[in-house]
C-alpha positions, 0 to 999 in steps of 0.5 A: 865270247863263247856261251852255253848251247841249248837245243830242243830236238824232235823227230818229224816225219823221220827227219831230225829237227834241232832248234838253236837258241844260243850262239857264239857272239861274234860282235854287235854294232849300232845301226843308226837311222840315216839322214833323210834329204827327202820325205820319199825315195826315188820310187816314192817310198817313205823311209821305214828304217828306224835304226837298231842293233846289228849282230853276228853269231855262229854255231857249228853243225857236225854230221857223219852222213851227207844230208839235205837240210833246211835252215829257218831263222826265227825272230829276225826280219833281216838276216844273212846266213853263211855256211863255211864262209859262203852265203847260203839260201835256206836249203842246204846239202851238207857233206859229212864233216864240220860246218861253221854257220854264221848268222848276221841279222838286225833287230829294231831298236827296243825289241828283245833278241829272241832269234833262233835257228831251226835245222831240219835235216834228213839225218842226225846232226850235232849243233853246238857252240863247242869247237870239239869235232870229228876228224874231216877230209880237210884235216887230212889235206890242209895245214902245216906239215914237216916234209924235209929234215936234214941235220948239219955235219956238226950235229948242232943244227937242223933244216926243217922243211915245212909246207903249209896248205890252205883250204882251197889248195894254195900252199907255201913252202919254206925252211927253218934252221933249228938249233938242236941244243935249244930246240928253237928256230933261229933262222928262216929261209924262203926256199924249200930246196936248201942243203947243208954244206958237207963240213961247215955250219952253213947251208947252200942253195941255188940262185939266179943272176941274169942267165947265170946259175949261182950257188949261195952259202949262208952262215948259220950264226952270222947269216952272211950270204956269199956266192960260192959258184957262178955259171954252174952248168945244168944238172942236179948238184951234189957237193963233194964232202971236201966242199971244193967241187960239184958233181952235176948229173945232167940228163940229155935227151937222145934222138926223138922220132919225128912225124906221126909214124914212128918206131919203138926201140924197146918196150920202155920206149913208151916212157918219157925218160927212156931216151934220156941219158945221165952224164956226170960233170965235175965243176971246180968251185975255185976255178969255175972249170967244168970237166965231163966225166962220162960219155957213152950210150948208157946212163951213169948215175952218181951213187956216192962220193968218198969222204976224202973226196977222191973217188966217185961210186957210180952205177950203169944200168943195163936192160936184159929182157927175158931174165930176172931181174930185167935191170942189172947194174955195173958198179964202178969207182972213178978217181976224181983227179985221174979219171981212173976206173975200177970195176966193182961189179958187172951186171950185178943183180938184186942190188942197189943204193951203194954207199962208201964206208967212212974210210972208203975201204968198203961199200954198203949195198941194200939188196934182196935175199937173192943177191950174191947167189942167195947169200942173204936168203933165210933158212925158211925162205922159199925157192924165190924170195920177194925182191922187195924184201931187202937186206944189208950187204958189205963188200970189202974193196980190197978182197971182194969179200961180201957179208950179209948183215941182216940175214936173220933180221925180219924187218925189210931195209929201206935206206941205210947210212954209215956213221963216221962218228961210231962206225955203225950203220943206221937204217930204216926198215919196214917192221910189221906195219911200222917203219922203224930205225935200227943200227947194226954193228958191222963186226958183230952183226948185232942189230939194235932198235933206235927208240923212236917216238913215232910208229912210222918214220918217214925220213931220217938224216944222220950227222956226218961227224957227230952221233946225232940223228934227226927224223920225222914221222907219224903214228896211227893216231897222230900227225907229223912230228920231228925229232933229234936223237942223241945216239950216245945216250938215246935221248930224243928231243921234239923239234916240231909238233905239227900234230898238236895244231892239226888235231886241236879240238878233234875227237879221235876214236881208238886204234886196236891191234888185231891178229889171228892165226890163218889156216896156213899157219901164219900170224896175220897182223892187222888193226881196228879203228873205232869211231869216236864215241864208240858204243859197244852195244851198237852195230857198226858198218865196217870198211876193210882196207888192204894192199895184198902186194909187197908193202904192208899197209902201215900205221900212217895217219894220213894217206889216200885212204885215211883210216881215221877219216873213215872211222870218224864217219861211223865205220869200224875200219879193219886194216889187214896185212895178209901173207906176202907183205915185207917186214914180217920175215922172208918166209912171210913175204915169199907168199907173194911170189907166184900166187897172183892173189891165191892165199892172200885172198884167203887171209883177208876173208879169214881175217874179216870172219875172225874180226866179226866173231870176236867183235859183235858190234860189227854188222856182218851185213854191212861190210865194204872193202877197198884197195888200190893198185895191187890192192885194187886187183885184190878187191876185184879178185876177192869179189870172185871168191866171196860174197862176204862184202856188201860192196867193194872199191877198186882204184887203179886195179889190175883186171888182167895180169897178162895185159898189165904185164905187157902194157903197164909201165912197170908191168913186166918188172913188177911181175918179176917180183910177183910172178918169178920166172913166169910169163903169159906164154909159159904159165897161162893158168897163172896169168889168166885164171887168177885174173879177175877179168876171167872170173868176172861172172862170179862177181855179184857184189856192187863194185866201184872202179876208179882210175886216173885217165893218165895212169901209166903204172896200171893203164886205165884199160884195166878198169875199162875191161872189168867195167865192160865185163860186169856191164855185159853180165848185168851186174851192179858196177860203176866206173869213175875216171879222174881226168889228167891224173896218174896212178895216185890222185894228186890235184887238190880239187880232184882228190877231194871229188874222188874221195867224195865218190868213194865215201858216197859209194860206201854211204849208199851200200853200207848206210843204206842212203844213195842220196849223196851218190845220186847227187854226184851222179844223177841218173841219165838215160842215153 
């Protein structure tokens, strides 16, 4: 039973003292006097147990800062205290968040229950019996979410892949089969990896029978489970649209260097996948016979199969170091029966993701503006376009005529599918800080927006035969939800609402759009997150987040740097998308090319100053900044050009453009985007003087560097170089390495500890209390 809460609060020696007298009643039981077989126990003690009442009660503690605290129980001689399910002594160290306190105690028979709990904390805490609370880190990572959504060929059903993460990191994944007419789940499958049959109202999945690899087909309506293929060879499976054969993409490893002394064959030989090659095999489902389709030194990747099943569309990657781009592709079509090959393009640059049109007479490509000799380049684009700003192209197979469908379309294409139901192309695209869905008429090039209920569409699936589309996504202030859309009438149906459960009883602040006109004449997009219970009369510290590279920092609710979590801890959060981000047009995205931080840093600094001018509730003395990867570089670079920030955080940041160019697994290839036609020897000014390492003496702001020890994208040496430089200069710097993690911190416990490090750093410099930081990293002398 939930009862009302009464408390008395006072400040003692600068601390916060709260007395809890009313609780959530979790149960009462009678404690009877035990039967005595002797007058004393084995130690000679007389029995003093007279019986009474046992009780279990609860209340909650909410706190936005790390705080030492002491719990004192009054009115009970025998009791036990649990905090978040763990037995605790009187002394606590409460991390920011929501804590469940359970008290189990006994009362002697005939006594009045006057039990109370005194919480004596260093910082302000909220003690309550109400479940309403602020957003916490556990809310970011735990719970049930949609992670896959596929619509059936007939548009009637959807596979909804779900993953449920429990506190502590244990998880289970499964699939639901949802009837789109009713919105109800009609079947469930324990496997997460199931796919629709291309034509039938059935799904298929892999299974094992001894050493034999099987494919099983399950009928949606009857649930009948049938083996449709046995002894399937190794390789990734793609089922033909005609359901009569499989294409297997098998990775074969080439010769491996033996011994402790070995030779690299190419810069990419350091990558594990370099010596793997992909071969294609056709498996006939009627006979069980396998036919190798490709052979040679180069990989051959399956891109698509024509709707009639007669042809494959494949790509052959080729490396050309010293040229931009360094990877080009041959695109070929293969007749499945005769193995006759037609070459569509040789060494095609700036192109990818080809798909056959429904009639097989055209091919759809996603590519940058520089593809086809700049056919997709907008009139206001610069000399070099941003290679991550993508367009849609259609190639006629008979005439080789190429058309760009989106030249004047500002959003940047992510993925596209060609509908057989209405002949239109449906695609997702970065649209400012959103990811939306769109449709383009191939004949008129008219683009229309698909009305979606979410600001960030994570994935979509298009029915092969009907005008039905499914998608799932999030928005700035809600978690995952899944939908089906009738493309004829635009009607949208909610299929699964994870957000309703994930955010139950949670207080969130407000998200406001904020844009300003930069000194370069650009409208710089951004947004502000305000803390729950926001009071415009107060002064708040602020955290500024950015990427600064090609991809905008989207309105994603849950991420490695969850903005609502920062806001829940009492920070105003400013997210800015400076010049260079895709989704704002080619002129805007082109500002990323050959600048190495110039201009981008100016946009961020101008944005912070504009936000402060227009929002007096921001404390200008307590502003922190944070970014990762290219954003980590931006943190380091920003601190060399401004003293606006009280502290900074750089995760996996680039300190030296030249060393990253040569040592990062994607170093030289990313430089093709950010430093077009530039090399360390051809433009040392750009590579060196724009590197934070060569400007380290200008950094006077406390800087936290974090890095995964196994990062292959941005090697950990980038943080080591900056750490060494700032230590040599006697500056305030900390370096925290996460063992066995790559570019993104994935492991459940590692991610929690890494997030704590970042929050403790901000608490130290933006809230003026280093207790949490010093608890994590006590001072050591060596």
